[in-house]
Residue, then its C-alpha position, 0 to 999 in steps of 0.5 A: x537451264x531448259x529455257x526458250x530460244x535456240x541452244x546456240x542462244x542459251x550457250x552464248x548467254x550462258x558465256x555472256x554471264x561469265x560461266x565456266x561451264x553450263x548444261x542445257x537440259x530441255x524438257x523430255x516432252x520437247x523430244x517426243x515426235x512432233x512434226x511441229x518441233x522447232x530447231x531454233x525456237x519458236x517465232x514469238x511475233x506469230x503468237x495467236x496463230x492457230x498453229x505455233x510458227x517456228x523461227x525461219x520455218x525450221x521444223x525437225x523431228x525429235x531425233x534430229x532435235x536431240x542430235x542437233x543439241x549434242x552437236x552444238x554442244x560439242x561445237x560451244x565446247x572450249x577446252x580451257x575456256x567453257x565446257x558445254x554440256x547437254x542433256x534433258x529434263x524428266x518432268x513427270x509424276x513423282x519429281x523432276x530430275x536432270x539426266x545428263x550426257x546420255x550418248x543416245x536419247x532416253x525414252x523414259x517411262x512415266x512412273x518415278x519407280x520405273x524410271x529409277x529402274x530404267x536409268x539403272x539398267x540403260x546401257x549408257x549408265x556408266x556415262x550418263x549422271x542425274x540431278x534431283x531438281x527442285x525438291x518439293x515437300x508436297x510430291x516429289x521423290x516419293x516412293x511408292x507414288x502418292x505416299x502421304x507420309x511427309x517423311x517418305x520424300x527422298x525414300x532411298x532407292x539403289x537404282x537411282x542412287x548408282x547414277x544420281x550425284x547432285x541435288x538442287x539445294x535453294x528450293x526446299x533447302x531443308x530437303x537437302x540433309x533429308x536426301x542425305x540422311x536417306x543415303x543418297x551421296x549427292x553434292x549440292x547446286x544452286x537452282x538452275x531451272x531457268x526458263x528465260x533465254x537470256x538469263x541462262x547460266x545466271x543461276x549459279x553453283x561451282x565445282x572443285x575441279x583441277x582444270x576447266x576441260x569437259x572431262x574434269x567438270x564431269x568428273x568433279x560433278x560425278x564426284x559430288x565436288x560441288x557448292x550451291x549458291x543462291x546467286x543472279x536470280x532475276x529480281x534478287x541480290x547478287x551473290x558471287x559466292x564460293x564455299x569449300x569444306x575439308x573433313x579429316x583432309x578429305x575434300x567434300x564429295x569425299x568419304x573419310x574414317x574417323x575415330x569420334x573426333x573430326x578436323x575440319x576446315x571451311x574456306x568461304x569468300x564473297x567478293x561483294x557482300x558480308x557473310x553473316x554466319x557459317x554453320x557447319x552440319x552433321x546427320x546421318x542415323x539420327x531422328x533429326x535431319x541435322x544437327x549444328x556442329x558449330x556456327x561462326x558469326x559476323x565472318x566478313x567477306x572471305x575467311x578460313x574457319x578451322x576447328x575440331x569436334x567430338x560431341x556428337x548427339x547422344x554420345x553416338x558418333x557411330x551414327x553420324x554419316x555426313x558434315x556439310x557447311x552452310x553459308x548465311x547472309x542478309x537480304x535487301x530487308x535484312x533478314x539472315x537466309x541460306x545462300x550457299x551450301x557445300x557437298x558433304x564429306x561422308x563419315x565412317x566411324x572407325x575407333x581405331x582410325x586417327x584423325x588427319x591434320x588438315x593442311x590449309x585450303x588455299x584458294x587459287x588466285x581468280x584470274x582478273x576478268x576486267x576487259x580491255x577498254x575499247x573505244x566507241x566514238x566519243x565513249x570508251x566503254x568495256x568490251x564486256x556486253x551486259x544484259x541489261x542496265x541493272x545487270x551492268x551495274x551489279x557487273x561493275x560494282x565499286x567502279x568509279x568515273x563512268x556509268x553503264x550505257x548502251x554501247x554501240x559495239x555490243x551486238x545486241x539480240x538482232x533476232x528478237x524483240x529485245x533489242x536493247x539486251x546485251x547491249x550494256x558496257x561500263x562507259x566513260 
């Protein structure tokens, strides 16, 4: 997310949107030394003035703004409840990339190749990690810059491969297997490029982590134990979707040996919407980006799918390098579209290896998030404060006996012009 407003607002919005973890990555140009950098965001009420005005007239230098972001992230991080990450988005020619958790601010070079080398040689390279953002077929991640070859996107570069662990999947999802085919070990994430202060963290992805701590979340992200979903985007359907993959008893994000046969298991669940299809795909050293290994239709709301496979393309399993799963659902118009992606399991062919039987992927029960009702005068309302009426109705879909109304107990957004936002609750 690199939205408007202050970092404090963004982290609070992410928590209000029920996120377990959240990363704030401001555009890198926002940290270029400028006497008019705003610590608390721009005062939009002063629009049209010759120079923009900062809220509360608080101006800072670039280094102070960077240190302030780190400090706020540290303050908002609550072990066991909410993990707050920080970083910046490199937004120059050749593509956009997020750089997370760099201890010191990086002054990056402009060209893509130079940026890759810069990351690989930086003193903080063991701490930071990188995500390819919203890959686009027109120009992103091509080496050398301007290469007209459409297949040159995600040209493998060992410098960035050492720190790049994630890729956004639901902007040009067809490019996800292209990155994998080129040799990058990256896990799938959903689209998170939010530029609105109050939808922070509403475009989600998930991780398989052993606990809700900053260390465990970062470990899961760096180990590619992720899934991306098309969820919570303004003006679209809401997809509370989760999906996980095992191959030969190896969780997504890991690497397994196989002798020409693989055993796989996919667990998928959506609390509100039927799953139309689950595809299991593989790819590698083939001319095609991926092949469909198996497809399962009319999956329902929750299912564990198991199977085995040995019919690799051209009878050459040694060319197979990765397996991942894709979830498809119907949109409001009835069209089936991709809405979820797992990170891959990477394959290493070994004719003498034996596939390991897969124990069942048993999902951990999700603790109830039902809030305690709070009396508010003649109304009784849930304590959850939603962004607006439509968001409240999505949050409370299926409930009866009440409706979404403005809750006087909700604080709203007093420092902005959006007085009715974050004030809606389910009341009866």
